[in-house]
C-alpha positions as CSV (number, residue, x, y, z in Angstrom):
1,M,130.5,105.1,102.4
2,R,127.0,103.4,102.1
3,T,125.9,99.9,102.6
4,V,124.3,98.7,99.2
5,Q,121.6,95.7,100.2
6,C,119.3,93.9,97.8
7,L,115.7,94.1,99.3
8,S,112.4,92.8,97.5
9,Y,109.6,95.4,97.3
10,T,108.0,94.9,100.4
11,G,111.8,95.6,102.2
12,Q,112.7,92.4,102.9
13,P,116.4,90.8,102.1
14,S,116.2,89.5,98.8
15,N,119.1,87.5,96.2
16,E,117.4,88.2,93.0
17,C,119.0,91.7,92.5
18,A,121.1,92.0,89.4
19,D,124.8,92.3,90.4
20,S,125.2,95.1,87.1
21,L,122.8,97.0,88.5
22,R,124.2,97.1,91.8
23,P,125.5,100.4,92.6
24,T,129.2,101.0,94.0
25,T,130.0,101.2,97.6
26,M,131.6,104.3,97.6
27,Q,131.1,107.3,95.7
28,Q,132.3,111.1,95.3
29,C,129.5,113.3,97.0
30,E,129.0,116.2,94.2
31,S,128.9,118.8,96.4
32,K,127.9,117.9,100.2
33,C,126.8,114.7,101.5
34,D,123.1,115.2,102.6
35,A,122.7,112.2,104.7
36,T,121.7,113.3,108.2
37,P,123.6,111.1,111.2
38,I,120.8,109.8,113.5
39,S,121.6,110.1,116.9
40,N,121.5,107.2,119.0
41,G,118.3,108.1,120.9
42,D,116.5,108.1,117.6
43,E,115.0,104.9,115.9
44,C,115.0,105.0,112.2
45,K,111.5,103.6,111.0
46,D,109.0,104.3,108.7
47,V,106.4,106.7,109.8
48,N,103.4,105.5,108.1
49,K,102.7,101.4,107.5
50,V,100.9,102.0,104.4
51,A,102.5,100.6,101.4
52,Y,103.8,103.5,99.8
53,C,107.7,103.6,101.1
54,P,108.5,100.7,98.7
55,L,107.3,103.1,95.7
56,V,109.0,105.5,97.7
57,L,112.3,103.3,97.0
58,K,111.3,101.7,93.6
59,F,110.9,105.8,91.8
60,K,113.8,106.7,93.6
61,F,112.4,109.3,95.9
62,C,114.3,108.7,98.7
63,S,116.9,111.6,98.0
64,R,113.8,114.0,98.5
65,A,114.3,115.0,102.7
66,Y,110.4,114.3,103.3
67,F,110.6,111.0,101.8
68,R,113.7,110.2,103.1
69,Q,112.2,111.1,106.6
70,M,109.1,109.4,106.5
71,C,110.3,106.0,105.0
72,C,113.7,106.3,106.8
73,K,114.0,102.4,107.4
74,T,112.9,101.7,103.7
75,C,115.2,104.6,102.5
76,Q,118.4,103.5,104.6
77,G,121.0,102.8,102.4
78,H,119.6,104.4,98.8
């Protein structure tokens, strides 16, 4: 299961997402779920404060482990 949110390019909540582009809330994993649960003591945050994390999201690089780790907050739920 995942949470689907509409976010602006800056990562802020937005109401301007088309419902037709919204992914389903649930879908079958192809082989294994790749998400690594975050332990209670770890905080999910973007490592760099530069503006490339919104680009990582825009170009759908959140599926790549390096970008998912560096842009954890931005990629959360994607």
